[in-house]
N, C-alpha and C positions, 0 to 999 in steps of 0.2 A: 308300428315299429319299423325302423329303417335297417335293412341288412345289406352290407356291401356285396357286390357281385364278385364271384370267385374268378371269373374269366371275362372281364369287361370287353376286351377286344373281340373275343369269339362271340359274345352276345351282340356286339355292334354289327359284326359281319352277318349274323343270322337275321337281325332286324332289317339291315340294309337289303339283303337278298330277298326277304319276304316282301318288303315295301316296293322294291324295284320290280318284282314279278307282278305284284298287284296293280301297279300304276304304269308300268312300262317306261318309267323315268330313270334317268341317270341321277343318282343322289348319293349323299354321304350321310352317315349316322355318327354322332358323337354322344357318348354317355358321359354325364357330368355328376359331380358330387361336391359337397361342401368341404372346405379345407381351411384350416387356421394356420397362422404363422406365429412362431414364438415371439417375434419382435413386434407384433401388432395386435391391437384389440380387434375383435370382430372376426368375421369369416368371409371368405370369398368362394368362388366356385371354379373348379378345375376339370379338365377332361381326364377321365379314367379309362376310356375305351374309345376306339374309332375304327371306322371301316369306310373305304371308298375315298379317303382323303389322306394326303401325306401329313403326318403330325407336325413336321418341321417345315418352315419356309426358310430357304437358304438364299442369301443375297450377298453381293460383294459391295463393300463400302467403297467410296471414291479413293480411299487410301490403299485399296487392294485387300483389305482385311475381310475375311469371310465372316459373315454374321448369320447366326441361326436364331430364329424366332419360334417359340412354341405356339405354332399357328392354331392348333386345336384348342389350346388354352385361351387364346385371344378371342376366338369365336365363342367359346363357352362363356367367357366374361360378358360378352354382349348379350347372350341369351340369358345369363344369370339375372339380369335386371327383371326379366319376365318370370323366370323360374322361381325366384325368391329363395329363401333359406328354410330348411326343415319342413318342406312340404306345404309352405304357405302360399305358393304361387301356382303357376301352371305346371302340369306334369310333362308336357311336351311343347317344344317351341320349334316352329318352322322358320328358318331364315332363308331368304332368296337373294339372288344377285351377288353372291360371294364367289369371286374367281378363285379356284383352287386346283391344285395338282392332285390327280387321283393317286391312290395307293392303298394297300391293304396291310402295311407293316404294323399299323396300330400304335397306340400310345406307348406300349411297352418298348418300342424301338427308340424312344427318346429318353428312356430312363438310364441312369448311370448303372444301376444294378437291376437287371431284368428278373422278373419273378420266375 
């Protein structure tokens, strides 16, 4: 049975801290879950918690318009190919070589309505 985490950002921070202590590495942890959209068939995977990585990537378009990308969701989508849906894939995915800005604000920082 799949149970949602009550505090995924806090869980991500705890996992990141334990893994960093055990390995001596600088790393980020993203917690993912399946999500459906009302306007589409099927499911995708989104980030629900994060630690050690800024959840939004902000850039400025050539027109001067500020653009925000849900960066942790983009990374989660790449990992989702291996993670699979409903426990049919790997439980953990390690992605290397992704340039990211550190941060501990978590996924809740990019929600319109914070929990």
